[in-house]
C-alpha positions, 0 to 999 in steps of 0.5 A: 929355471929354464930360459923362456927362449929355449922353451919357445925354440923347442916348441917351434921345433916340435910344431915343425916336426908335427907338420912334416910328419903330417905331410908325410902321412898324407903323401904316403896315403896317396893324398895329392900334395900341394900344387906348385906352378911352372915345373916342367920335365921332358923325360920320356917314359912309357905308361904302363899298359895294365891299369885300373885308372879310368881312361878319361872323364868328360870324354864324348862317347860318339868319337873314336879316340883310338890311334890319337895322341893324348893330353891328360890332365891330372888334378882334383877338386878343391885345388885352385890351380886345377880349378883354373885349368878345368875351363882350359881343358874343356876348351881343348877337348872341344877344339881338338876333337878328333885330333888329340884326345883330351882327358881329365883324371881326378886323382882324389877319386882315383888315387891309383893314378898317382902311382901310374903317372908318378905324380908328386904335385897337381895339376899335371899335364902329360902328353902321350903319343898315339902309342901311349909313349910319354913325350912331355909333362908339365906341372902347374898351371899351363895356359891354353896357348902354351899347350897348343904350342907344346902340342905343335912342337911335339908334332901332335898338331900340325904347325 
């Protein structure tokens, strides 16, 4: 007769293996993984020139954005931290009009953005200078006052 503890242990291990396999499949298929808050990185990298990723969603067409630094928010609908960021991004888009181009890319609708911007979790805010060079990125919820402070620190806004 098999000990019930061993059977339970085997079932738990099999369940964990199934969960891990499902997450790996979703990650491989281009589906964003669950967001985590507060991760930051300041490793600069260049954003590739050629891409099919849309430049922006919800950007006013009457304002020229060429030659301006950019703040790109990458997120998705149904993501609670992303939904928290939506009004912040909308407010910044209006407030910084003509100074910094503020963009939103929905990675659920544009999965190619995941590879282009090397996204592992969402939401992600990517700060680019006017030439497209990445200056900084933040993963997770980033409050408006913190974003404005980072834009000033990076020289994207006057002190």
